[in-house]
PyMOL Python script that loads the backbone (N, CA, C, O; Angstrom):
from pymol import cmd

cmd.read_pdbstr("""\
ATOM      1  N   UNK A   1     -11.206 -12.266  17.287  1.00  0.00           N
ATOM      2  CA  UNK A   1     -10.880 -10.888  16.947  1.00  0.00           C
ATOM      3  C   UNK A   1      -9.979 -10.901  15.709  1.00  0.00           C
ATOM      4  O   UNK A   1      -8.991 -11.633  15.644  1.00  0.00           O
ATOM      5  N   UNK A   2     -10.340 -10.086  14.748  1.00  0.00           N
ATOM      6  CA  UNK A   2      -9.551  -9.970  13.526  1.00  0.00           C
ATOM      7  C   UNK A   2      -8.423  -8.971  13.754  1.00  0.00           C
ATOM      8  O   UNK A   2      -8.575  -8.014  14.512  1.00  0.00           O
ATOM      9  N   UNK A   3      -7.296  -9.198  13.097  1.00  0.00           N
ATOM     10  CA  UNK A   3      -6.160  -8.296  13.217  1.00  0.00           C
ATOM     11  C   UNK A   3      -5.969  -7.534  11.914  1.00  0.00           C
ATOM     12  O   UNK A   3      -6.088  -8.090  10.822  1.00  0.00           O
ATOM     13  N   UNK A   4      -5.670  -6.247  12.056  1.00  0.00           N
ATOM     14  CA  UNK A   4      -5.381  -5.399  10.895  1.00  0.00           C
ATOM     15  C   UNK A   4      -3.945  -4.911  11.050  1.00  0.00           C
ATOM     16  O   UNK A   4      -3.608  -4.239  12.025  1.00  0.00           O
ATOM     17  N   UNK A   5      -3.110  -5.254  10.086  1.00  0.00           N
ATOM     18  CA  UNK A   5      -1.682  -4.933  10.146  1.00  0.00           C
ATOM     19  C   UNK A   5      -1.423  -3.598   9.464  1.00  0.00           C
ATOM     20  O   UNK A   5      -1.886  -3.353   8.350  1.00  0.00           O
ATOM     21  N   UNK A   6      -0.665  -2.728  10.159  1.00  0.00           N
ATOM     22  CA  UNK A   6      -0.257  -1.454   9.567  1.00  0.00           C
ATOM     23  C   UNK A   6       1.267  -1.385   9.508  1.00  0.00           C
ATOM     24  O   UNK A   6       1.954  -2.008  10.318  1.00  0.00           O
ATOM     25  N   UNK A   7       1.792  -0.623   8.545  1.00  0.00           N
ATOM     26  CA  UNK A   7       3.242  -0.490   8.357  1.00  0.00           C
ATOM     27  C   UNK A   7       3.768   0.844   8.862  1.00  0.00           C
ATOM     28  O   UNK A   7       4.970   1.102   8.798  1.00  0.00           O
ATOM     29  N   UNK A   8       2.872   1.697   9.366  1.00  0.00           N
ATOM     30  CA  UNK A   8       3.252   3.038   9.806  1.00  0.00           C
ATOM     31  C   UNK A   8       2.995   3.166  11.305  1.00  0.00           C
ATOM     32  O   UNK A   8       2.489   2.238  11.935  1.00  0.00           O
ATOM     33  N   UNK A   9       3.342   4.309  11.867  1.00  0.00           N
ATOM     34  CA  UNK A   9       3.154   4.534  13.301  1.00  0.00           C
ATOM     35  C   UNK A   9       1.675   4.591  13.673  1.00  0.00           C
ATOM     36  O   UNK A   9       1.295   4.207  14.779  1.00  0.00           O
ATOM     37  N   UNK A  10       0.841   5.071  12.749  1.00  0.00           N
ATOM     38  CA  UNK A  10      -0.597   5.155  12.999  1.00  0.00           C
ATOM     39  C   UNK A  10      -1.362   5.086  11.683  1.00  0.00           C
ATOM     40  O   UNK A  10      -0.778   5.171  10.602  1.00  0.00           O
ATOM     41  N   UNK A  11      -2.668   4.930  11.795  1.00  0.00           N
ATOM     42  CA  UNK A  11      -3.563   4.932  10.634  1.00  0.00           C
ATOM     43  C   UNK A  11      -4.833   5.654  11.068  1.00  0.00           C
ATOM     44  O   UNK A  11      -5.249   5.540  12.221  1.00  0.00           O
ATOM     45  N   UNK A  12      -5.448   6.391  10.156  1.00  0.00           N
ATOM     46  CA  UNK A  12      -6.687   7.075  10.533  1.00  0.00           C
ATOM     47  C   UNK A  12      -7.840   6.080  10.523  1.00  0.00           C
ATOM     48  O   UNK A  12      -7.767   5.037   9.872  1.00  0.00           O
ATOM     49  N   UNK A  13      -8.890   6.406  11.240  1.00  0.00           N
ATOM     50  CA  UNK A  13     -10.060   5.534  11.295  1.00  0.00           C
ATOM     51  C   UNK A  13     -10.640   5.324   9.902  1.00  0.00           C
ATOM     52  O   UNK A  13     -11.055   4.213   9.573  1.00  0.00           O
ATOM     53  N   UNK A  14     -10.676   6.360   9.084  1.00  0.00           N
ATOM     54  CA  UNK A  14     -11.178   6.233   7.718  1.00  0.00           C
ATOM     55  C   UNK A  14     -10.370   5.234   6.899  1.00  0.00           C
ATOM     56  O   UNK A  14     -10.940   4.408   6.186  1.00  0.00           O
ATOM     57  N   UNK A  15      -9.045   5.308   6.998  1.00  0.00           N
ATOM     58  CA  UNK A  15      -8.173   4.368   6.294  1.00  0.00           C
ATOM     59  C   UNK A  15      -8.356   2.957   6.842  1.00  0.00           C
ATOM     60  O   UNK A  15      -8.368   1.981   6.092  1.00  0.00           O
ATOM     61  N   UNK A  16      -8.498   2.868   8.155  1.00  0.00           N
ATOM     62  CA  UNK A  16      -8.688   1.577   8.811  1.00  0.00           C
ATOM     63  C   UNK A  16      -9.958   0.882   8.319  1.00  0.00           C
ATOM     64  O   UNK A  16      -9.951  -0.322   8.063  1.00  0.00           O
ATOM     65  N   UNK A  17     -11.044   1.641   8.188  1.00  0.00           N
ATOM     66  CA  UNK A  17     -12.310   1.055   7.753  1.00  0.00           C
ATOM     67  C   UNK A  17     -12.184   0.449   6.357  1.00  0.00           C
ATOM     68  O   UNK A  17     -12.778  -0.593   6.078  1.00  0.00           O
ATOM     69  N   UNK A  18     -11.421   1.087   5.489  1.00  0.00           N
ATOM     70  CA  UNK A  18     -11.202   0.550   4.148  1.00  0.00           C
ATOM     71  C   UNK A  18     -10.297  -0.676   4.214  1.00  0.00           C
ATOM     72  O   UNK A  18     -10.574  -1.683   3.563  1.00  0.00           O
ATOM     73  N   UNK A  19      -9.226  -0.602   4.986  1.00  0.00           N
ATOM     74  CA  UNK A  19      -8.278  -1.703   5.108  1.00  0.00           C
ATOM     75  C   UNK A  19      -8.925  -2.948   5.726  1.00  0.00           C
ATOM     76  O   UNK A  19      -8.553  -4.073   5.390  1.00  0.00           O
ATOM     77  N   UNK A  20      -9.877  -2.751   6.614  1.00  0.00           N
ATOM     78  CA  UNK A  20     -10.548  -3.873   7.283  1.00  0.00           C
ATOM     79  C   UNK A  20     -11.766  -4.371   6.509  1.00  0.00           C
ATOM     80  O   UNK A  20     -12.493  -5.242   6.988  1.00  0.00           O
ATOM     81  N   UNK A  21     -11.990  -3.825   5.317  1.00  0.00           N
ATOM     82  CA  UNK A  21     -13.102  -4.217   4.441  1.00  0.00           C
ATOM     83  C   UNK A  21     -14.484  -3.899   5.002  1.00  0.00           C
ATOM     84  O   UNK A  21     -15.462  -4.550   4.634  1.00  0.00           O
ATOM     85  N   UNK A  22     -14.579  -2.915   5.881  1.00  0.00           N
ATOM     86  CA  UNK A  22     -15.889  -2.459   6.360  1.00  0.00           C
ATOM     87  C   UNK A  22     -16.542  -1.569   5.297  1.00  0.00           C
ATOM     88  O   UNK A  22     -17.766  -1.536   5.170  1.00  0.00           O
ATOM     89  N   UNK A  23     -15.722  -0.860   4.547  1.00  0.00           N
ATOM     90  CA  UNK A  23     -16.204  -0.033   3.426  1.00  0.00           C
ATOM     91  C   UNK A  23     -15.339  -0.347   2.213  1.00  0.00           C
ATOM     92  O   UNK A  23     -14.228  -0.858   2.353  1.00  0.00           O
ATOM     93  N   UNK A  24     -15.849  -0.043   1.026  1.00  0.00           N
ATOM     94  CA  UNK A  24     -15.086  -0.374  -0.180  1.00  0.00           C
ATOM     95  C   UNK A  24     -14.266   0.798  -0.719  1.00  0.00           C
ATOM     96  O   UNK A  24     -13.270   0.589  -1.411  1.00  0.00           O
ATOM     97  N   UNK A  25     -14.681   2.041  -0.405  1.00  0.00           N
ATOM     98  CA  UNK A  25     -13.917   3.206  -0.860  1.00  0.00           C
ATOM     99  C   UNK A  25     -13.726   4.180   0.297  1.00  0.00           C
ATOM    100  O   UNK A  25     -14.531   4.216   1.228  1.00  0.00           O
ATOM    101  N   UNK A  26     -12.666   4.959   0.232  1.00  0.00           N
ATOM    102  CA  UNK A  26     -12.397   5.944   1.274  1.00  0.00           C
ATOM    103  C   UNK A  26     -13.477   7.006   1.377  1.00  0.00           C
ATOM    104  O   UNK A  26     -13.710   7.552   2.455  1.00  0.00           O
ATOM    105  N   UNK A  27     -14.138   7.304   0.268  1.00  0.00           N
ATOM    106  CA  UNK A  27     -15.189   8.316   0.254  1.00  0.00           C
ATOM    107  C   UNK A  27     -16.402   7.939   1.092  1.00  0.00           C
ATOM    108  O   UNK A  27     -17.159   8.812   1.516  1.00  0.00           O
ATOM    109  N   UNK A  28     -16.590   6.664   1.330  1.00  0.00           N
ATOM    110  CA  UNK A  28     -17.721   6.200   2.134  1.00  0.00           C
ATOM    111  C   UNK A  28     -17.508   6.440   3.625  1.00  0.00           C
ATOM    112  O   UNK A  28     -18.469   6.426   4.395  1.00  0.00           O
ATOM    113  N   UNK A  29     -16.273   6.658   4.040  1.00  0.00           N
ATOM    114  CA  UNK A  29     -15.940   6.771   5.465  1.00  0.00           C
ATOM    115  C   UNK A  29     -16.715   7.883   6.159  1.00  0.00           C
ATOM    116  O   UNK A  29     -17.190   7.704   7.281  1.00  0.00           O
ATOM    117  N   UNK A  30     -16.843   9.020   5.502  1.00  0.00           N
ATOM    118  CA  UNK A  30     -17.519  10.175   6.101  1.00  0.00           C
ATOM    119  C   UNK A  30     -18.926   9.816   6.561  1.00  0.00           C
ATOM    120  O   UNK A  30     -19.329  10.161   7.672  1.00  0.00           O
ATOM    121  N   UNK A  31     -19.669   9.126   5.709  1.00  0.00           N
ATOM    122  CA  UNK A  31     -21.040   8.758   6.035  1.00  0.00           C
ATOM    123  C   UNK A  31     -21.096   7.551   6.962  1.00  0.00           C
ATOM    124  O   UNK A  31     -21.963   7.469   7.832  1.00  0.00           O
ATOM    125  N   UNK A  32     -20.162   6.609   6.773  1.00  0.00           N
ATOM    126  CA  UNK A  32     -20.144   5.382   7.565  1.00  0.00           C
ATOM    127  C   UNK A  32     -19.960   5.670   9.050  1.00  0.00           C
ATOM    128  O   UNK A  32     -20.655   5.086   9.882  1.00  0.00           O
ATOM    129  N   UNK A  33     -19.026   6.569   9.394  1.00  0.00           N
ATOM    130  CA  UNK A  33     -18.765   6.843  10.812  1.00  0.00           C
ATOM    131  C   UNK A  33     -19.941   7.549  11.490  1.00  0.00           C
ATOM    132  O   UNK A  33     -20.099   7.452  12.707  1.00  0.00           O
ATOM    133  N   UNK A  34     -20.759   8.252  10.721  1.00  0.00           N
ATOM    134  CA  UNK A  34     -21.930   8.931  11.274  1.00  0.00           C
ATOM    135  C   UNK A  34     -23.075   7.940  11.478  1.00  0.00           C
ATOM    136  O   UNK A  34     -23.813   8.031  12.458  1.00  0.00           O
ATOM    137  N   UNK A  35     -23.217   6.997  10.550  1.00  0.00           N
ATOM    138  CA  UNK A  35     -24.359   6.085  10.557  1.00  0.00           C
ATOM    139  C   UNK A  35     -24.123   4.786  11.328  1.00  0.00           C
ATOM    140  O   UNK A  35     -25.084   4.079  11.633  1.00  0.00           O
ATOM    141  N   UNK A  36     -22.885   4.456  11.649  1.00  0.00           N
ATOM    142  CA  UNK A  36     -22.548   3.175  12.255  1.00  0.00           C
ATOM    143  C   UNK A  36     -21.917   3.377  13.629  1.00  0.00           C
ATOM    144  O   UNK A  36     -21.103   4.280  13.822  1.00  0.00           O
ATOM    145  N   UNK A  37     -22.298   2.532  14.575  1.00  0.00           N
ATOM    146  CA  UNK A  37     -21.711   2.610  15.916  1.00  0.00           C
ATOM    147  C   UNK A  37     -20.303   2.026  15.876  1.00  0.00           C
ATOM    148  O   UNK A  37     -20.101   0.858  15.545  1.00  0.00           O
ATOM    149  N   UNK A  38     -19.334   2.873  16.224  1.00  0.00           N
ATOM    150  CA  UNK A  38     -17.925   2.466  16.248  1.00  0.00           C
ATOM    151  C   UNK A  38     -17.345   2.827  17.607  1.00  0.00           C
ATOM    152  O   UNK A  38     -17.563   3.927  18.115  1.00  0.00           O
ATOM    153  N   UNK A  39     -16.605   1.889  18.192  1.00  0.00           N
ATOM    154  CA  UNK A  39     -15.912   2.133  19.463  1.00  0.00           C
ATOM    155  C   UNK A  39     -14.426   1.884  19.279  1.00  0.00           C
ATOM    156  O   UNK A  39     -14.017   0.912  18.643  1.00  0.00           O
ATOM    157  N   UNK A  40     -13.629   2.771  19.842  1.00  0.00           N
ATOM    158  CA  UNK A  40     -12.180   2.598  19.865  1.00  0.00           C
ATOM    159  C   UNK A  40     -11.772   2.511  21.330  1.00  0.00           C
ATOM    160  O   UNK A  40     -11.954   3.459  22.094  1.00  0.00           O
ATOM    161  N   UNK A  41     -11.224   1.372  21.708  1.00  0.00           N
ATOM    162  CA  UNK A  41     -10.831   1.118  23.105  1.00  0.00           C
ATOM    163  C   UNK A  41     -11.986   1.375  24.070  1.00  0.00           C
ATOM    164  O   UNK A  41     -11.782   1.922  25.154  1.00  0.00           O
ATOM    165  N   UNK A  42     -13.195   0.981  23.678  1.00  0.00           N
ATOM    166  CA  UNK A  42     -14.366   1.101  24.547  1.00  0.00           C
ATOM    167  C   UNK A  42     -15.051   2.455  24.530  1.00  0.00           C
ATOM    168  O   UNK A  42     -16.068   2.632  25.201  1.00  0.00           O
ATOM    169  N   UNK A  43     -14.524   3.418  23.781  1.00  0.00           N
ATOM    170  CA  UNK A  43     -15.103   4.758  23.714  1.00  0.00           C
ATOM    171  C   UNK A  43     -15.749   4.970  22.339  1.00  0.00           C
ATOM    172  O   UNK A  43     -15.156   4.647  21.310  1.00  0.00           O
ATOM    173  N   UNK A  44     -16.961   5.511  22.334  1.00  0.00           N
ATOM    174  CA  UNK A  44     -17.639   5.798  21.063  1.00  0.00           C
ATOM    175  C   UNK A  44     -16.796   6.765  20.236  1.00  0.00           C
ATOM    176  O   UNK A  44     -16.204   7.701  20.774  1.00  0.00           O
ATOM    177  N   UNK A  45     -16.747   6.533  18.933  1.00  0.00           N
ATOM    178  CA  UNK A  45     -15.917   7.365  18.055  1.00  0.00           C
ATOM    179  C   UNK A  45     -16.662   7.640  16.744  1.00  0.00           C
ATOM    180  O   UNK A  45     -17.232   6.729  16.143  1.00  0.00           O
ATOM    181  N   UNK A  46     -16.651   8.909  16.308  1.00  0.00           N
ATOM    182  CA  UNK A  46     -17.279   9.255  15.033  1.00  0.00           C
ATOM    183  C   UNK A  46     -16.399  10.182  14.190  1.00  0.00           C
ATOM    184  O   UNK A  46     -16.884  10.807  13.247  1.00  0.00           O
ATOM    185  N   UNK A  47     -15.120  10.272  14.523  1.00  0.00           N
ATOM    186  CA  UNK A  47     -14.186  11.099  13.742  1.00  0.00           C
ATOM    187  C   UNK A  47     -13.361  10.197  12.828  1.00  0.00           C
ATOM    188  O   UNK A  47     -12.582   9.369  13.302  1.00  0.00           O
ATOM    189  N   UNK A  48     -13.533  10.358  11.525  1.00  0.00           N
ATOM    190  CA  UNK A  48     -12.800   9.494  10.598  1.00  0.00           C
ATOM    191  C   UNK A  48     -11.309   9.787  10.611  1.00  0.00           C
ATOM    192  O   UNK A  48     -10.524   8.967  10.133  1.00  0.00           O
ATOM    193  N   UNK A  49     -10.894  10.938  11.146  1.00  0.00           N
ATOM    194  CA  UNK A  49      -9.485  11.285  11.240  1.00  0.00           C
ATOM    195  C   UNK A  49      -8.820  10.803  12.510  1.00  0.00           C
ATOM    196  O   UNK A  49      -7.631  11.050  12.710  1.00  0.00           O
ATOM    197  N   UNK A  50      -9.551  10.123  13.372  1.00  0.00           N
ATOM    198  CA  UNK A  50      -8.992   9.609  14.629  1.00  0.00           C
ATOM    199  C   UNK A  50      -7.800   8.713  14.323  1.00  0.00           C
ATOM    200  O   UNK A  50      -7.902   7.796  13.508  1.00  0.00           O
ATOM    201  N   UNK A  51      -6.673   8.975  14.970  1.00  0.00           N
ATOM    202  CA  UNK A  51      -5.470   8.188  14.734  1.00  0.00           C
ATOM    203  C   UNK A  51      -5.509   6.909  15.562  1.00  0.00           C
ATOM    204  O   UNK A  51      -5.724   6.938  16.773  1.00  0.00           O
ATOM    205  N   UNK A  52      -5.298   5.800  14.888  1.00  0.00           N
ATOM    206  CA  UNK A  52      -5.241   4.495  15.544  1.00  0.00           C
ATOM    207  C   UNK A  52      -3.801   4.023  15.542  1.00  0.00           C
ATOM    208  O   UNK A  52      -3.101   4.149  14.538  1.00  0.00           O
ATOM    209  N   UNK A  53      -3.364   3.484  16.654  1.00  0.00           N
ATOM    210  CA  UNK A  53      -1.996   2.987  16.795  1.00  0.00           C
ATOM    211  C   UNK A  53      -2.045   1.503  17.149  1.00  0.00           C
ATOM    212  O   UNK A  53      -3.089   1.003  17.568  1.00  0.00           O
ATOM    213  N   UNK A  54      -0.920   0.788  16.985  1.00  0.00           N
ATOM    214  CA  UNK A  54      -0.916  -0.623  17.369  1.00  0.00           C
ATOM    215  C   UNK A  54      -1.403  -0.804  18.809  1.00  0.00           C
ATOM    216  O   UNK A  54      -1.123   0.023  19.677  1.00  0.00           O
ATOM    217  N   UNK A  55      -2.122  -1.877  19.046  1.00  0.00           N
ATOM    218  CA  UNK A  55      -2.749  -2.247  20.312  1.00  0.00           C
ATOM    219  C   UNK A  55      -4.156  -1.684  20.475  1.00  0.00           C
ATOM    220  O   UNK A  55      -4.867  -2.090  21.394  1.00  0.00           O
ATOM    221  N   UNK A  56      -4.583  -0.756  19.607  1.00  0.00           N
ATOM    222  CA  UNK A  56      -5.951  -0.229  19.689  1.00  0.00           C
ATOM    223  C   UNK A  56      -6.939  -1.326  19.293  1.00  0.00           C
ATOM    224  O   UNK A  56      -6.679  -2.122  18.391  1.00  0.00           O
ATOM    225  N   UNK A  57      -8.070  -1.347  19.983  1.00  0.00           N
ATOM    226  CA  UNK A  57      -9.146  -2.286  19.701  1.00  0.00           C
ATOM    227  C   UNK A  57     -10.321  -1.486  19.137  1.00  0.00           C
ATOM    228  O   UNK A  57     -10.780  -0.526  19.756  1.00  0.00           O
ATOM    229  N   UNK A  58     -10.799  -1.886  17.964  1.00  0.00           N
ATOM    230  CA  UNK A  58     -11.883  -1.175  17.287  1.00  0.00           C
ATOM    231  C   UNK A  58     -13.064  -2.125  17.122  1.00  0.00           C
ATOM    232  O   UNK A  58     -12.917  -3.212  16.564  1.00  0.00           O
ATOM    233  N   UNK A  59     -14.232  -1.716  17.605  1.00  0.00           N
ATOM    234  CA  UNK A  59     -15.464  -2.478  17.408  1.00  0.00           C
ATOM    235  C   UNK A  59     -16.325  -1.721  16.409  1.00  0.00           C
ATOM    236  O   UNK A  59     -16.603  -0.534  16.584  1.00  0.00           O
ATOM    237  N   UNK A  60     -16.742  -2.418  15.363  1.00  0.00           N
ATOM    238  CA  UNK A  60     -17.587  -1.824  14.334  1.00  0.00           C
ATOM    239  C   UNK A  60     -18.879  -2.639  14.288  1.00  0.00           C
ATOM    240  O   UNK A  60     -18.866  -3.830  13.978  1.00  0.00           O
ATOM    241  N   UNK A  61     -19.990  -1.980  14.600  1.00  0.00           N
ATOM    242  CA  UNK A  61     -21.281  -2.666  14.628  1.00  0.00           C
ATOM    243  C   UNK A  61     -21.564  -3.332  13.284  1.00  0.00           C
ATOM    244  O   UNK A  61     -21.502  -2.694  12.234  1.00  0.00           O
ATOM    245  N   UNK A  62     -21.872  -4.613  13.338  1.00  0.00           N
ATOM    246  CA  UNK A  62     -22.178  -5.357  12.129  1.00  0.00           C
ATOM    247  C   UNK A  62     -20.964  -5.975  11.449  1.00  0.00           C
ATOM    248  O   UNK A  62     -21.116  -6.768  10.520  1.00  0.00           O
ATOM    249  N   UNK A  63     -19.749  -5.620  11.902  1.00  0.00           N
ATOM    250  CA  UNK A  63     -18.529  -6.137  11.281  1.00  0.00           C
ATOM    251  C   UNK A  63     -17.613  -6.848  12.270  1.00  0.00           C
ATOM    252  O   UNK A  63     -16.752  -7.623  11.855  1.00  0.00           O
ATOM    253  N   UNK A  64     -17.777  -6.606  13.556  1.00  0.00           N
ATOM    254  CA  UNK A  64     -16.981  -7.291  14.562  1.00  0.00           C
ATOM    255  C   UNK A  64     -15.938  -6.418  15.232  1.00  0.00           C
ATOM    256  O   UNK A  64     -15.990  -5.188  15.198  1.00  0.00           O
ATOM    257  N   UNK A  65     -14.986  -7.115  15.846  1.00  0.00           N
ATOM    258  CA  UNK A  65     -13.955  -6.456  16.636  1.00  0.00           C
ATOM    259  C   UNK A  65     -12.608  -6.682  15.959  1.00  0.00           C
ATOM    260  O   UNK A  65     -12.318  -7.774  15.469  1.00  0.00           O
ATOM    261  N   UNK A  66     -11.794  -5.634  15.940  1.00  0.00           N
ATOM    262  CA  UNK A  66     -10.497  -5.671  15.274  1.00  0.00           C
ATOM    263  C   UNK A  66      -9.415  -5.168  16.221  1.00  0.00           C
ATOM    264  O   UNK A  66      -9.677  -4.344  17.098  1.00  0.00           O
ATOM    265  N   UNK A  67      -8.193  -5.673  16.033  1.00  0.00           N
ATOM    266  CA  UNK A  67      -7.040  -5.156  16.764  1.00  0.00           C
ATOM    267  C   UNK A  67      -6.041  -4.634  15.742  1.00  0.00           C
ATOM    268  O   UNK A  67      -5.734  -5.304  14.756  1.00  0.00           O
ATOM    269  N   UNK A  68      -5.539  -3.434  15.989  1.00  0.00           N
ATOM    270  CA  UNK A  68      -4.520  -2.842  15.121  1.00  0.00           C
ATOM    271  C   UNK A  68      -3.164  -3.382  15.585  1.00  0.00           C
ATOM    272  O   UNK A  68      -2.810  -3.269  16.759  1.00  0.00           O
ATOM    273  N   UNK A  69      -2.417  -3.966  14.658  1.00  0.00           N
ATOM    274  CA  UNK A  69      -1.079  -4.471  15.002  1.00  0.00           C
ATOM    275  C   UNK A  69      -0.060  -3.922  14.022  1.00  0.00           C
ATOM    276  O   UNK A  69      -0.393  -3.548  12.898  1.00  0.00           O
ATOM    277  N   UNK A  70       1.179  -3.882  14.466  1.00  0.00           N
ATOM    278  CA  UNK A  70       2.283  -3.386  13.650  1.00  0.00           C
ATOM    279  C   UNK A  70       2.941  -4.543  12.917  1.00  0.00           C
ATOM    280  O   UNK A  70       3.028  -5.651  13.446  1.00  0.00           O
ATOM    281  N   UNK A  71       3.402  -4.286  11.705  1.00  0.00           N
ATOM    282  CA  UNK A  71       4.059  -5.354  10.934  1.00  0.00           C
ATOM    283  C   UNK A  71       5.499  -5.532  11.371  1.00  0.00           C
ATOM    284  O   UNK A  71       6.206  -6.385  10.834  1.00  0.00           O
TER     285      UNK A  71
END
""", "prot")
cmd.dss("prot")
cmd.show_as("cartoon", "prot")
cmd.util.cbc("prot")
cmd.orient("prot")
C-alpha cells in the first residue's frame, strides 16, 4: 500500500488524485472520478470534493491502494 502524506487536516479527493500521481492536472479530476472506480474506506466514491483525512484508505482502479497519512 502506498502512502500519501498531507500537511493539513484533510484533502479533497480531487487534490489527492493529483498528489498520488493518478492524474497529472487538477482539471482531469472531474472526468476521472466519473470514469474510474474509486473506493474510500470500502465505499464507492465519485465526488471529487470528498474530504479525506489521515487513516483513510483509497483504492483507485488501475493505480492501487493508498493510505492518507499526516506529516
